[in-house]
C-alpha positions in Angstrom: 19.6 -38.7 -45.8 21.7 -39.7 -42.9 25.2 -41.0 -43.7 26.5 -43.2 -40.9 30.1 -44.3 -41.3 31.1 -47.1 -38.9 34.9 -47.5 -38.8 35.9 -51.2 -38.2 39.3 -50.8 -36.5 40.5 -53.8 -38.4 39.9 -52.0 -41.7 40.3 -48.3 -41.0 43.0 -46.2 -39.5 41.7 -43.0 -37.8 43.5 -39.8 -36.9 43.0 -36.0 -36.6 44.8 -33.2 -38.4 44.5 -29.6 -37.4 45.8 -26.0 -37.7 45.2 -23.0 -35.5 42.2 -20.8 -36.4 44.5 -17.8 -35.9 46.3 -18.9 -39.1 43.0 -18.7 -41.1 42.9 -18.7 -44.0 46.6 -19.2 -44.7 46.8 -22.7 -43.2 43.2 -23.8 -43.2 42.5 -26.0 -46.2 39.6 -27.3 -48.2 38.7 -30.9 -47.6 40.3 -32.0 -50.8 43.7 -30.7 -49.6 44.0 -32.4 -46.3 44.9 -35.8 -47.7 43.8 -39.3 -46.5 41.3 -41.5 -48.1 38.4 -39.7 -46.3 38.7 -36.2 -44.9 35.7 -35.3 -42.7 35.2 -31.8 -41.3 35.8 -31.5 -37.6 34.5 -28.9 -35.2 35.4 -25.4 -34.6 33.3 -22.9 -32.7 33.1 -19.7 -30.7 35.0 -19.8 -27.4 35.9 -16.9 -25.1 37.9 -18.5 -22.2 41.6 -18.2 -21.2 42.2 -21.4 -23.1 42.2 -19.5 -26.3 45.7 -18.5 -25.7 46.8 -22.1 -26.2 46.6 -21.6 -30.0 46.6 -17.8 -30.1 43.1 -17.4 -31.3 40.7 -14.6 -30.5 37.3 -16.0 -29.4 37.5 -18.6 -32.1 39.2 -21.9 -31.7 39.1 -25.6 -32.4 37.5 -28.0 -30.0 39.9 -29.9 -27.7 42.3 -32.1 -29.7 45.2 -34.2 -28.5 47.4 -35.4 -31.4 50.5 -37.6 -30.9 50.3 -37.0 -27.2 50.3 -33.2 -27.5 47.4 -30.9 -26.5 46.9 -28.8 -29.6 43.5 -27.1 -29.0 41.1 -26.5 -26.1 37.4 -26.1 -25.6 34.2 -28.1 -26.0 32.6 -30.7 -23.8 34.2 -32.3 -20.8 33.6 -35.7 -22.4 36.2 -37.1 -24.7 36.5 -39.7 -27.4 39.8 -41.5 -27.9 40.7 -43.0 -31.3 42.4 -46.4 -31.5 45.6 -44.7 -32.5 45.6 -42.4 -29.4 44.3 -39.1 -30.7 41.6 -37.6 -28.4 38.8 -35.1 -29.1 35.8 -33.4 -27.5 32.7 -31.9 -29.2 30.9 -28.6 -29.1 28.1 -30.2 -27.2 27.1 -33.6 -25.7 24.5 -35.3 -27.8 24.1 -38.8 -26.3 25.6 -40.5 -23.3 25.1 -44.1 -22.2 22.2 -44.6 -24.6 20.3 -41.4 -23.4 19.8 -38.3 -25.5 21.2 -35.3 -23.7 20.9 -32.6 -26.3 17.3 -31.1 -26.2 17.6 -28.3 -28.8 14.5 -28.5 -31.1 14.8 -25.1 -32.8 18.0 -24.8 -34.8 17.8 -26.7 -38.1 21.0 -27.3 -40.1 22.8 -30.2 -41.6 24.7 -31.9 -38.8 28.0 -33.6 -38.1 28.9 -35.8 -35.1 31.5 -38.3 -33.9 30.5 -41.2 -31.6 31.6 -44.4 -30.0 29.4 -47.5 -29.5 29.4 -49.7 -26.5 31.8 -52.2 -28.2 34.3 -49.3 -28.7 33.7 -48.8 -32.4 34.1 -45.3 -33.7 31.5 -43.8 -36.0 30.7 -40.5 -37.8 27.3 -39.3 -38.8 26.3 -36.5 -41.2 23.1 -35.4 -42.7 22.2 -34.1 -46.1 19.2 -32.2 -44.9 18.2 -29.7 -42.1 17.4 -31.3 -38.7 17.4 -30.1 -35.1 20.1 -31.3 -32.7 17.5 -33.3 -30.7 16.0 -34.9 -33.8 19.5 -35.7 -35.1 20.4 -37.4 -31.8 17.2 -39.3 -31.5 17.6 -40.7 -35.0 21.1 -42.0 -34.2 20.1 -43.4 -30.8 17.3 -45.4 -32.4 19.8 -47.1 -34.8 23.1 -47.5 -32.9 24.1 -48.6 -29.5 25.6 -45.3 -28.5 28.0 -45.0 -25.6 28.9 -41.4 -26.4 28.0 -39.0 -29.2 29.7 -35.6 -29.4 28.2 -33.0 -31.8 30.8 -31.3 -34.0 29.3 -28.6 -36.1 26.6 -27.7 -38.6 26.1 -26.0 -42.0 29.4 -25.4 -43.9 31.2 -27.8 -41.5 29.3 -30.9 -42.6 31.5 -32.1 -45.4 33.3 -35.3 -46.4 35.8 -35.7 -49.2 37.2 -39.0 -50.6 40.5 -38.6 -52.4 40.2 -42.0 -54.1 36.9 -41.2 -55.8 37.2 -37.4 -55.8 33.6 -37.3 -54.4 32.6 -34.5 -52.1 29.7 -34.4 -49.7 28.8 -30.9 -48.6 25.1 -30.3 -48.2 25.4 -26.6 -47.3 28.6 -25.8 -49.2 32.1 -26.1 -48.1 34.9 -23.8 -46.8 38.5 -24.1 -45.7 38.6 -25.9 -42.3 41.2 -26.0 -39.5 40.6 -29.5 -38.4 39.6 -32.9 -39.9 39.1 -36.5 -39.1 41.2 -38.6 -41.4 40.2 -42.2 -42.3 42.5 -44.4 -44.3 41.4 -47.9 -45.5 43.7 -50.7 -44.6 41.4 -53.7 -45.1 41.4 -56.6 -47.5 40.9 -55.9 -51.3 37.4 -56.4 -52.7 37.5 -59.5 -54.9 34.0 -59.6 -56.4 32.2 -57.3 -58.8 29.6 -55.1 -57.0 26.4 -54.1 -58.6 22.6 -53.7 -58.0 21.4 -56.3 -55.5 24.8 -57.0 -53.9 24.9 -56.9 -50.1 27.7 -57.2 -47.5 30.7 -55.5 -45.8 32.5 -55.0 -49.1 29.5 -52.9 -50.4 29.8 -50.8 -47.2 33.5 -50.2 -47.9 32.6 -49.1 -51.5 29.9 -46.8 -50.2 32.4 -45.2 -47.8 34.6 -44.4 -50.7 31.7 -42.8 -52.6 31.4 -40.2 -49.8 27.8 -39.2 -50.4 25.6 -42.3 -50.1 24.1 -44.2 -47.2 26.6 -46.8 -45.9 24.1 -49.6 -45.3 25.9 -52.5 -47.2 23.1 -52.7 -49.8 23.9 -51.8 -53.4 20.8 -49.9 -54.5 20.0 -47.2 -57.0 21.6 -44.5 -54.9 24.9 -46.4 -54.8 24.6 -47.1 -58.6 24.2 -43.4 -59.3 27.2 -42.5 -57.1 29.3 -45.2 -58.9 28.4 -43.6 -62.2 29.4 -40.2 -60.9 32.8 -41.6 -59.8 33.3 -43.4 -63.1 32.7 -40.2 -65.0 35.1 -38.3 -62.7 37.8 -41.0 -63.2 37.3 -41.4 -66.9 35.8 -44.9 -66.8 32.8 -46.3 -68.6 29.8 -45.1 -66.6 27.9 -48.3 -66.2 27.2 -48.2 -62.5 28.9 -51.5 -61.9 32.0 -51.6 -59.6 34.1 -54.1 -61.5 37.8 -54.6 -61.7 38.7 -51.2 -63.3 36.5 -49.2 -60.9 37.7 -51.0 -57.8 41.3 -50.6 -58.9 40.8 -46.9 -59.4 39.4 -46.7 -55.9 42.3 -48.7 -54.5 40.0 -51.5 -53.4 41.5 -54.2 -55.7 45.1 -54.7 -56.4 45.4 -57.2 -59.3 
C-alpha cells in the first residue's frame, strides 16, 4: 500500500521540528511526543563532511533544514523544497525532478518515505507499507502525480506517521525516537456530513489523513471503515465504522 498525503495549503499548515542527533536519545522523541495533528518521520542519515560541526554530530546528522529562517542542520541533496510557511528541507537523495525519475537503485528494498512538490506548488508526502526499491517507489509516484521535485527521506524505521487526534500510528517496520519530523496541522472547514461506506470527496480524504494508516484517495471503502473502527475503539466510541457526529468531533473535524 502506498499512502499519498497531498496537503492543500488552504487546509493544512506545514512545518518542521528537529533536534540534533548528538542529543540522541535524550531529545529525540517518538512520533507520538512531537505534537501536531500529524507527525511524519523526516530524514536522518550518515554524513561525514565538515558540515557535521554545525550540530555537533559525529558522522550522523539530520538532512538540511531551515526553520524560522535559521539553518539548523546540513547535508543531503542540493535540491530544496520550501514549505508555504518558509521552512526549507533537502532529502538524502534526489528521486524525481521535472517529471523524470532520477533515482535508479533497483536493489535495496525497504518501506519508503519521501517529500515532494507538484508543478502547481502543492506539497505531498508518500509512504509505503511494504518493501520496494527506490526506483520502483519513484516510478509509482511519477505515474500518479505531476511531480516537479521528489526528495527521498529515509527507509525502514524512519517510515512512520502518527496522528494525535486519532492516536493512530503507521510504522511498517517499527518505530524509534527520531530527531526530525514534518508536522501537519489541519486548519480547514469542519466536516458537516456523516461519512460511511460509499462516500466520496475531499472530506473523506481529510478523514483518511487523520486515520494515518489508510490510502488517502477520497473513497470511503472497507479499508477506511476498518480504520474508523480502530479509531472508535481507541477513543472509546461505538465501533460501527461510520464517521458520524461523535467520531468527527473526537477527531476535531466537527465543532457542533
